[in-house]
N, C-alpha and C positions, 0 to 999 in steps of 0.2 A: 395335508402338515400345516403343525400347530406353530403360530410365530414366536418366534422369541427376541423379544427385544432384553439388550442388556444396557441394565439400566443403570446401573454404575458409572459402566462406559462411557455411557452417552452422557453421563450429569453435566458434564462441561456447557457442551451445547444446549442442553436441555432448559440448562438454569440460564442460558444469556434470553432465550427463546421465550419460556417463559414470563422472564422478568418484564420483556418488550409486551408482551402481552396485557399482562397487569399495567404496564405503563398507559397503554391505551383506556384500560378499564380506571384506572387514575385520572383521564380528563375527565371522562364522564361523572365520576362522584367523590371527588377529592375538591373542597373548595379553591377558588382561582388562588386566593393568598396563600394557599400551600401546597399549589401543585409544584413550584419550583423545586423546594425541599425534600418534595415527594418524590420525584423523578432524580434528585441527585441522586440520594441515599439509594434509590433502587435501581439505579444504574453501579454505582459503587460496589454497593453488597453482592450484587449478581454476578458482576465481574470476578471480584477479589474469593466469595464462594466458587464459582468455576475453576480458578487457579486452585485452590485449595484442595478440591476434587482430583483433580490435572496430575498436581505432584503424589496425591497419595494412588491413584492410579498407576502411576509410574513404579512408585516403590513397590507396589503389591504385584506387579508385572504383567497388568492384563494388556492383551495385544492379541490381533488375528482380525478377522472378520465379525463384524459387529452390525447389528439391526439388517437382519436375512441377510449378509453379505453384498450390502448398500454400501456398507462404508468399513476403509481397512484403518484398525488403531495399531499403526507399526511406530517407527522413531522419526519418521519425518512428522507423521501426525501429531505427535506429541509435542515437538517442537514446535510447529507451525500455529499448535493450538497455544502453546505457552506465549508464543512473540506474540501472537495476535491480540490477546490478551490485555498484555503489558502497554502494548501502542494503542491500541481499544482506549482502554482506562486513561493513557496518557491523552489522547488527543479528547477524547470526551470530556474530560476534567476541563482542557480551556471551551469548549463549549457553554460550560455554566461560569463563566468570567462574563461579570456585570459592572463592577468597579470602573472599567474604561469606558465603560457605555453609558455613563451617567446613572447607574442602576437597573437598565436592562443590557438586555444578551445582544450580540452581532447578529441576532435574527431579526426578519420583516416582522413589523408589527401586526400585520393584517395581510396572512399573502396572496388571498383572493382578491383584495384590493386592486384597480388600477394603479400602478406607478404614478405618481403626481396628482391623483384624485385627491377631492374633497374626504373621503371615506378612508382612503391612507392617512391623510392628515390628523382625522379624529382617531383614529386606532393609535399613531401615533403617540397625541396628545393625552391617549388614558393613558399609555405607558404601557399597552399589552404586549404580550412576547407567546411566541409558540413553542410552549414545552414538548410539544410533541413529536421535537427533534432530538428527543433522547431515547423515547421506544423505538423510532424510524432508526437509529443509531445502532440501537442491538439489534435487532431486526437485520440491518446488515453485515454487524459483527459476528451473528449468528451464520448468514448465511457465510458469508467467507470462509468459518471453521468448518463448513460441510464440506466446502469445494475442492482443497485439497488434500483431503481424506476420502471422498467418492469411488468407489472401486465399481460402477458402472459409469456409464455417459446419461444415462437419465437424472441421476439424482444429480450429477454435476452440472446439468442442465438445470433443474429447479433449483439448485444454489447458486446458482449465476444469475438468475431471475431475484432471485430472494434478496441478494444484497448489493443486484444493481438498482431495484426500481427506489427502492429507499432512497439512494444516493442520487437518483435525477432530482427525485423532490429536492433533498435539501441545496443542492445546486444552485436551487431557484428561491431561495429563500434567506437573501442580506437584505440585511436592514438598508443598507447606504448602495446606492448603483444598483437599483433594483434592476430596469431595463439590461444591463451588464449581465444581473445574476440570472436573469430568466432567458434571456439568448442562449447563456452557457449551458442553462440545464436545458432549451431543446435539443440545442447542436449534440450535448451527450446523449439525449435520449431517442433522436433518431440516428444518431452512429451506432450506437449501441443496441438499440432494437435490428438494425441490419446485422452487424457483428454476429447477433443471435441466433439472426436466421442463417447466417452461414455456421454457425458452430452443430444449429441442428438438420443442417443438409448433411454437411460431416457426417453427424451420427447415425443419419438414415444410411449412408453408404456404407460404414463401418460396419452397421449393423446386417446390409445386404450381404457384406464380405464374408463376414465372421457369422454370421446368424445368431450373435448373439449382443447386449450392449456392454456387457461384462468384462472387464479389461484383461483379465485372465484368460477367458475365453479368446478374445482377439488376440493376444500374444499367440495361443498357442494353433492358433488359424494364420498368423502371418509364419512359423515356423512349419507348420505343415500345410503349406494351399492347396485348394484344390480348384482352383483357376487363376489365371493371371492377373497378375497385382493392378491391372490398370482402376479398377475402382477403389482400391486400398489407396493410391499415389493422391486420388481424388478427394477421395474421404479425409485423408490427414491432411492435406491443404486446407481443405474447407475447415475441421476441425481446429486446425492450427491458427488460420486467420482470426476465430472466435477467441482463443485462450491470446494470441498475441497483441488481441488489441486492447484488452484489458492491462497487458502491459506493459504497453506505449512503445513499440519496438514497429519504425517505420519500415512498409507505409501507412500503419493502421493508428496513427499517431498526433494525427489533425486534430481531433479533440482534445489532447493535454494543453497546448496553451492558454483556449479561450476560457476552456472549463475551470483550469489554475486559476486563472487573473478573476474570472467572476463571477466565481464561488465565494460564500461565507469564508474568510481565513482557518478558522477550524474546522470545516468539511475538507478544504482543500489539505489540511494537514493531515486529516485522518485518511483520506482517500490515496496523499501523498507518497506512504507506505504498507496501510493496511489492505488496498487493493494490488500493490502490486506484490504483495507479500503471497495471499491468499492466490493470485494469478499464474505465479511462478511455480507455488508447489502442485496447483494440477496440474503446469506445462510439465512439470518432473517426472507426475506420476503417470502422464499420457503417453509421452517417449519414452519415460525409461521401463515403464510396466511394459504399456501394452502395444509399444510401437519400437521395441528395443531391437527385435530383430531385422527391422526396416533402417535401423539407424544409417546407412548409405547412403538412403533416397533422404533424409531427412536432412541431414547435418553440412552438405556444403547448400543447402538451399537456405539453413539457418544461417551460417556463415557468409553469405551474400548479406541477408535482411540483419545483420549484426553490424558488418561494415556499415552499411546506409544508418542503419540507428547511431552509430557512433558519432559518424560525421557531419549528419543534419544536427543533432542534438549539441554537439562542440561548437561548431561552426556559426551557426543559428542564435545560438544562445550569446555568440561575442556582439550580435547585434540589437537586443533589447536593451531598452529604456525603463522597465516596468519590473521591480526585484519581483514578482509572484511570477511571472512571464516568464524571467531568467532564470528561477527557479525549476520552470515544467520543462524549458529547454534541457536544464541540470538532470531532471529526472528520467528526459528521453535519451541522454548519453549513459547513464547511468544503468536504464533496463539494457541497454548493449555491453555493456561493463559486465553485468551479471549473466547475460547469457553466455558470454565466450566459457563461462565455466558448463552452461547445460551445452554448448555445440561440444565441448570436449568430449564430455561422457567418459572420463577417465577413471581408474580405480585406485582407490588406496596401497601401496605395499608394507610389509613388514618396517621399511625405516620410515616411510611417508605417509601415515594412513589416510589422511586426508585427501577427499577424493571430491567428486564434482558435485556431488550433492550437498556433501556439508560445507562446501568451500562459496556455495552458491547461497545457504543459511546463514552462514556467519557473516556474510556481505550484507543480504537483508537486515540483518540485526544492526551492523555499525551503521549503513542506510539509514536506516530507519531512527535511531536515535538521532543523527542530525537533521533528519527531515522534522521530525516532531518538533524540534529544540526551536529548528529555524523559523517558523511557520509561527509558532506562541512568540517568538523576540517579535515577527514581522506584526502580529497585533497589536503593540503596544507603543511603536514608532509613526505619532499622530498628528495631522495639524487640524483645522475650523471643521474641516466638514468628514474628519474622518481620520481612517490608514492612510497615512502616505506613501505609498508604495513606488513614485518614484526613485530611480535610485540617487537624482540630483538631491530631493529633497533627506535624504539620508548621509548628506557633505557635514562632517565636521558632528557626528553623531559622537566621536569618541571624545570629545572635550565637554558635553553635554551630559554623557553617559557613562564614561569608561569601563563600568562594569559589563554593561549589557554589550558595549559593542565591543569587548573582547569575548566572550562568550558567543556573537556572534559570529566574531571571527575564526575563532574555533573549529565553529560547524561548518565555516567555508574551508578551513584548511584541511577538514576530514574527509569534507565533499573531492580535493582537490586531490586528496592522496598523501600529504606532506607525512613523514616520517615522525614515529611518536603521536601520530590521531589513530581512531580506529579504523577510519575511510586509509591509510597506507598498508594495516595488515587483511582488510577486507581483499584490497586491489592483490593484493602479492600472493592471497590466497586462490582468486578465483584465476587469474594469470597463469599459476603453478599449473591447475586441475586443465588449462586447456592446453599448455605447453604439452602435459605430460599425457594426453590424448592428442597428440599428432599436428598442433594445428599450432605451431611456432608463429607462422607468418603472421595470424591473428593476433596472437599477444604482440607481435611489433608492433601492428597497426593502432593496438588500444593503447599501448604506451605513448606513441606520437600524438592520438588524438587527445588522450587523458591531456597533455600537456598544452594542446591549443586551449582545452577544456578552462587548466588552470590560470589562463588570463581571466575571463570574466569573474571569478571568484577572487582574483588578487585584486581587480580593478573592485570591486566591492569595501575590499580593507582598505586601499588607498582613497577612496570617496569617504571610509568614515575617518578615517585618523589623521588624513594630512588636507584635507576638503576647507573650504572657509564654513562655519557652521552655518545652516540652510536657514533663511529667517520663516516666523512661525511654525516651524516644526517640533514639536515636544515629544519626549518619553512617558507616558501615560504611567500614572500608578494602579498596577495591576495587582489582583489580590494572588491568594497562593493558590487558585484554580490554575492560574498559568504561572507563578514561578515556578513550581512542585514538577512539571514536568521541565522547564527550563533545566533547573538545577540536575533535575534525574539526566536528561539529556548530556549535557556540560559533562558529568562525570564519569557518565558511562562512555563517552567518545573521548574521553582521556585516558582511562583505565582500561579499557581494550586496546591503546595503542602502547602501553606499557606491559601492561597483564593481559593479552588476549588468551593464554593458555586454557584457561576453566571453559570458557564457552567453546574456542577449538576444540575442544574435548569433549565436549559435549554434544557439540553439532558432529563430531567423527563417531559418538557411539550411538546416536542417534540417526546415522545418515543412509541406513539400509531400508530398502522396501520389500513389504513384506508381500507374495503372492498369495 
């Protein structure tokens, strides 16, 4: 059998991965003084070029199995790839911010040194920085693109590891609070490795059931069983653990608060949407393509987990005093909101074509815009030791910088789901999909817990605009690397709250999986 590789169809992924390899090479051959600019240029050029190829391929109607059937190029793949490229580029631009840190990035001067050691002090005094973070981010982005497009479980597992390993490294690279950063990286690595083992065990069990790793072959085996479904249920549960861990669904969420808090804030913003987007895309493909015939088994299981996820995300978020940790529990709650559409498994109708896949993809876009913008704003609120992450330190921010505080308030209102923000349309979409799928009780629970979660978002707004200004806290002067993602996110959140039609229509058109 002759191997056939569809180079043009795969160009968006290949450009990102080749740029990551060239970035590693640049670390060896480009002089130290020029490495930062070379890495930023390579990152921006590769992601923009990937986006151009993606649009061209969509317009040309390229689709179907690619890479010898290991990947599927269909509507959800195109949509997820486009969203990942946009959010990945926006997040990586924040990586390049140096003005806030006195001419160096937010990443450690020398990760290999012991925190507090003389070697670390010497590296910081020499103003060293790790430009390797850019190719690491590109490797992660490339793996994230392959993950939701995988048409077989082995490809999906390889993609999972390709994007997870760079994230483990980047989480431990913070310039300040390095012990907390390293603790976060270690927790993420250990729990991530554990979840990957569950995923791989699930792959083995499903192979034993279907005799194939291919999602379509598994779907055929589910529809035409030749044995009892005990091994199928076990494999489905194991595989689900690996997927739900990356989304942050309870009880596989424990890594989220510690990692969000300890990782460098630009990395937290990158993970907050890109990891969730890739993981939700892969979950949709597994459960809607391979396991659609067993939906009566997995829907009740997911519904219970979703309720627990929304409950813990909303209630635990009320008790937090650190703004990054608050947004971590917000992320957990939003994972539950997104998954309400997934568990509904509803299809569109002639009068209302928006289905579960399209509504989940739209929600990911509006949530991603608010997340990218919010974490970029967090990098700008600072005190003498760096970022001022306690909620009390944000007191009176509206008096110090009304523009920045108003933008952050917009993101909080979108998370809340207030009308005239993109978050309201996103929640309407996913709740409609779940209701249409027969889970009206789940929608009612989700709406009530949305009201609970609104308390900690509104508390932040009240602190910013009605509290006395905190001593020693200033708004740093950031460059365009930070302001551009903030501006795009603010415009996007506001525009999607008033004119959601184009993106909703695009999600609806792109919402069909190919088999």
